C-alpha positions as CSV (number, residue, x, y, z in Angstrom):
1,M,28.4,10.2,-23.5
2,P,27.5,6.6,-24.4
3,D,26.1,6.1,-27.9
4,E,22.4,5.3,-28.5
5,S,22.8,1.5,-28.8
6,T,24.7,1.4,-25.5
7,R,22.0,3.4,-23.7
8,L,19.3,1.0,-25.2
9,W,21.3,-2.0,-24.1
10,F,21.6,-0.6,-20.5
11,R,17.9,0.2,-20.4
12,H,17.0,-3.4,-21.4
13,F,19.5,-4.8,-18.9
14,V,17.9,-2.8,-16.1
15,E,14.4,-3.8,-17.2
16,E,15.3,-7.5,-17.7
17,F,16.6,-7.9,-14.1
18,G,14.0,-5.6,-12.5
19,L,16.6,-3.2,-11.3
20,A,14.9,0.2,-11.9
21,R,12.4,-0.2,-9.0
22,I,15.1,-1.5,-6.6
23,I,17.6,1.3,-7.5
24,S,15.0,4.1,-7.2
25,T,13.6,2.6,-3.9
26,D,17.1,2.6,-2.4
27,V,17.9,6.1,-3.6
28,N,14.6,7.5,-2.4
29,A,15.2,6.0,1.1
30,V,18.5,7.8,1.3
31,L,17.0,11.1,0.1
32,Q,14.1,10.9,2.5
33,S,16.3,10.0,5.5
34,N,18.3,13.1,4.8
35,G,15.2,15.3,4.5
36,F,15.2,15.9,0.8
37,L,11.8,14.2,-0.1
38,L,8.8,15.6,1.6
39,R,6.2,13.3,0.1
40,S,3.4,15.8,0.6
41,G,2.9,16.4,-3.1
42,T,3.9,15.0,-6.5
43,A,4.1,16.8,-9.8
44,I,3.6,14.5,-12.8
45,N,5.2,15.2,-16.2
46,V,5.2,13.2,-19.4
47,T,7.8,13.9,-22.0
48,L,8.5,12.5,-25.4
49,I,11.9,11.0,-26.0
50,S,12.5,11.1,-29.8
51,V,15.0,8.8,-31.5
52,P,15.8,8.4,-35.2
53,S,13.4,5.9,-36.8
54,S,16.5,4.1,-38.0
55,A,17.7,3.3,-34.5
56,K,18.5,-0.4,-34.1
57,I,19.3,-2.4,-31.0
58,H,21.8,-5.2,-30.8
59,G,20.7,-7.8,-33.3
60,G,19.8,-5.3,-36.0
61,S,16.0,-4.8,-35.3
62,R,14.1,-1.9,-34.0
63,D,13.4,-1.7,-30.3
64,P,9.8,-2.9,-30.0
65,Q,9.0,-0.2,-27.3
66,M,9.9,2.6,-29.8
67,N,6.8,3.7,-31.6
68,Q,5.4,6.6,-33.7
69,T,3.1,9.2,-32.2
70,K,1.7,12.6,-33.3
71,K,2.3,15.7,-31.2
72,G,0.6,18.8,-32.5
73,N,0.9,18.5,-36.3
74,Q,4.3,16.7,-36.2
75,Y,5.1,12.9,-36.0
76,H,7.8,11.7,-33.6
77,F,9.4,8.2,-33.3
78,G,10.5,7.1,-29.8
79,M,9.1,6.6,-26.4
80,K,7.5,8.5,-23.4
81,A,9.0,9.1,-20.0
82,H,6.4,9.5,-17.3
83,V,8.0,11.2,-14.3
84,G,6.9,11.7,-10.7
85,V,8.7,14.6,-9.0
86,D,8.6,15.5,-5.3
87,A,6.8,18.9,-5.3
88,G,8.7,20.2,-2.3
89,S,12.3,19.4,-3.4
90,G,11.9,19.0,-7.2
91,L,13.7,15.6,-7.0
92,V,12.5,12.8,-9.3
93,H,11.2,9.9,-7.2
94,T,9.6,7.7,-9.9
95,M,10.0,7.2,-13.7
96,V,8.2,4.8,-16.0
97,T,8.8,4.5,-19.7
98,T,6.3,3.4,-22.3
99,A,6.0,3.3,-26.1
100,A,5.3,6.7,-27.6
101,H,1.8,5.9,-28.7
102,R,0.5,5.1,-25.1
103,H,-1.7,7.7,-23.6
104,R,-0.2,9.9,-20.9
105,D,-2.8,9.0,-18.3
106,T,-1.9,5.3,-18.4
107,Q,0.9,5.6,-15.9
108,A,-0.3,8.4,-13.6
109,Q,-1.2,6.1,-10.7
110,D,2.2,4.4,-10.8
111,L,3.9,7.7,-10.3
112,L,2.3,8.4,-7.0
113,Q,3.9,7.5,-3.6
114,G,0.6,7.1,-1.8
115,E,1.2,9.7,0.9
116,E,0.5,12.8,-1.2
117,I,-1.8,15.5,-0.1
118,Y,-1.5,17.3,-3.5
119,V,-0.9,16.0,-7.1
120,F,0.0,18.4,-9.8
121,A,-0.5,17.2,-13.4
122,E,-1.6,18.5,-16.7
123,S,-5.2,17.7,-17.7
124,G,-4.0,14.9,-20.1
125,C,-2.7,12.9,-17.1
126,R,-6.0,12.7,-15.3
127,N,-9.1,11.2,-16.6
128,E,-12.5,11.3,-14.9
129,E,-11.8,8.4,-12.5
130,K,-8.4,9.8,-11.4
131,R,-9.6,13.4,-10.8
132,E,-10.5,12.9,-7.2
C-alpha cells in the first residue's frame, strides 16, 4: 500500500491534469456496454476521510483541501468523498472530493448521471430545491 504522501501526490496529479473525469467516463462506458450500469437510479453517499492533522504534502505544508470538521461531538481532520453509486449494480459511477468542512449537499447534483428515475440519499444531501 502506498504511503500517505504518495497517495496525496497521485490525487493532485490526477486533479492537475483533469484525469479523474476522463478515467471515470471511460470506465463507465465499458461497464455500461457490458450491462453493469443500469442508470435508472443513483444512491448518494458522503463519507469523511480522516487523516492525521500533521499530514504534509511534498514541500512540507499541509494540503489546502484538508480541513477540520465536527461530526457528532468529535472533531476530524481530512476531506469528504461524495460518491454516486448505480442503485442496480452497486458500482461507483461518480466521486467528487471536497474539504471536510463543505456541506454534504454541495456536490449532490454533480453525482447524478441525468437519466435517473430514482435518487436515494440521506436527508443531509438534499435541500429544499433539490428535493423534487
